[in-house]
N, C-alpha and C positions, 0 to 999 in steps of 0.2 A: 525455494520459492520465498523471496524476500518481500515482506511488507516494507513500505517506505516511511510513512510518517511516524516519528518517534521510535522507529526501529533502526533505520539507516540514518535519518536526519530529521531535523525540525525546520520547518519552512518559514518561521517568523511571522506567521499569520497572513502571508501574501495571498495564498489561494483563497482563504476565507474572505478576505476583503474583495477579491475579484468575484467571488461567488455572490456576495451581497450586492455588489454593483451591477452585476449581470442580471440578477433577479429584478431589481428596480427598473433597469433599462428595458427589459423585455416585457414586463407586466405592467409597469407604470404604478406599482403599488409600493407603499412604504414598507421597509423591513421592520417586522414586529418582534421577532424572536429568533435567536441563533440556536439551532439544534446541536446535539452532541454529535460530533463528526467522527470521533475515535473508533476505528475498527469497522466502520460501516462503509457500504458502497455508495457511490454517488447516485446511483439509481434509487436506492433506498432513501437517502437523504432528500433527494429531489421530490419524491412522493410525499414525504412528511412536510416539507416546506410548502409545497403547493396546497396541501390540505389545510395546513395551519393558516394560510393566507387566503383561502377561499378561491384559489386559482383553478379554473376549469377549462380555460381556452388556450393553454400552452402545453406543448409536449416536452418531455425531457430532452429529446433530440434537438429541438429548437433552442432550448435554454443552453444546452451544452455548447452549441456553436458560439454563442456570445461569451459564455464563460471561458472557453478556450482562447478566444480572441483577447479577452481582458488579461488572462494569465500571460500569454505570450508577449503582450505589450510591456509587461513589467517583470519578465522572468529573471532579469539580472538581479532583482531584489532578493531572490531566494538565497543567493550566495552572500549578499550584503547583510541581510537581516536574520538569516538562519544559520545553522551549523550542523556539521556531521556529529553523530553520536560517537562516544568513545570507542576506539578500536576498529571502526568500520573499515577504513581503507586497508589496514593490514590484513584483516580477515578475508576481505574480498580478493586481495592479491594472492594470498596463500591458496585459497580455493581455486582461483583462476589458473594456478599452476598444476592443478590435479586433473589429469585427463579423464578421470572417471566422473567429474562433476560438471553439470550444466547449471549455471545460475540464471535465474530469471526473476521477474517481479510478479507477485500476486498482491494486488493493491486495490482498494476501493476507488482510487483515482481513475478518471478517464485516461486513455492512453497518452494523449498529447500533454496533459498536465504531469503525469508520471514521468514522461521523457524530459520535460522541462526541469523538474526537480532534480533528477539524478544528473542531468547535464550540467546544472549550475555548480556541481561539486566535482565535475570531471569523472563521473562514475559510469557513464554510458557504456563504455567498452567492457564493463564487467558482466553485463547481462545480455542474454539472448532475448530481447524484448518481444521478438516474434512469437515466442511460445508462452508468453505471460498470460495472466488472468487480470481483467480490468473491470472497473466500475460500470462500464457499459455492457458487460456480458450478461449481467443479471443483478437483481436486487439482493439476492441471497449470497453471502460470501462463500459458503461451501461450494457453490456452483463455479466460482472463479477458480478454486483449486482444481476441480474436476476438469474444467476447460483447459487449464494450463497443462495438466498431465496429458490430456488427449492430444494437445498440440505438439508437445514435446515428443511423445511416442510416435506420432504420425511423421514428424519432421526427421527424427533420427532413426526411425525404424527399429527401435528396441524398447524394452521395458525399463522403467525407472523406479527407483525407490524414492517416493516424494518426501521432502523435508520442508516444513513450513516454519519460518521464523517470524515472530511478530510480538507486539507489545501489549495486545489486548486479549480479553477472553474470546472475542469474536474470531481472532486468528487461531486460537487453540481449538475451539469447537469446529471451525471449518476444516482444520487438519484432521481431527478425529473422525469427522463424518466421511472422510475419504481414505481412511486407513493410513494417513501420513504420520511421520514422526513430527510431533508438535514441540517446538522449542520456544519457550517464552523468554522474553528479555524485558526486564523491568525498568526501561528507560522512558516510559510514558507515565500515564496516570494510574496504571494498574500495578498493584503491589506483587511482589514475588509470591506471597501467600495466596493471593487470589488466582494467580496463574497456575499454581499448584492445584488448588481446589477445582479449577476448570478442567484439570486432567492433563496438563502439559507433561510430556515425558521428561523434559529437562527444563530448568529455569535458571537464567543467569542474571546477575545484577546489571551487567552491561557486557560489551564485547571486548573489553580491554585486555583480557587474558587470551591472546591470540591462539596459543597452543591448545588450551583447554576448549575454546570455542570450536576450533577446527576439528579437534578430536570428537567432540559431541556430534557435530554435523556430518561427519563422514564415517562414523562407526556405529 
């Protein structure tokens, strides 16, 4: 279960700009303050933004429609202004060759934005997006992990040992809440020490050591 932002890739601020524009377009209100996005679900962020700006006449569902439209209009910018994190492509390819492994996305992004981000870097084929967990599932990230596991087991008809890979404390705590292996990668704003303190079973500086990363994720 892969987190996207600052675990697999950085998006160059494209989604954040689309978010701010969508908010103003939908509500007619000036943007006052940017929340902390890292590790949080879009449902959670939406609730904070609405409360901060005093918005009571707009639903997250209505907002997400415009947000997705804005992202899709500029999705080419993810590849132009963003970048893959070190080692990502090699790790995904190695895991993709292992018949025991199903890779998916557990991300705070809404599904359409998650798809646009990974597609910009040619990664779509690495994931079974159908069994992922997304920011529209719930405001609480731990629920995303649970939903993803439920979807995978229903689709494949077998039990899985869940492994969550992410760059924030939120990823780690969501994994632990579901009995999943929590693997922290310090390619975002969270330090290796903080990922360890959060309870991660393993912490990596990045994914550049392909053999070590695959060994941790599969054993």
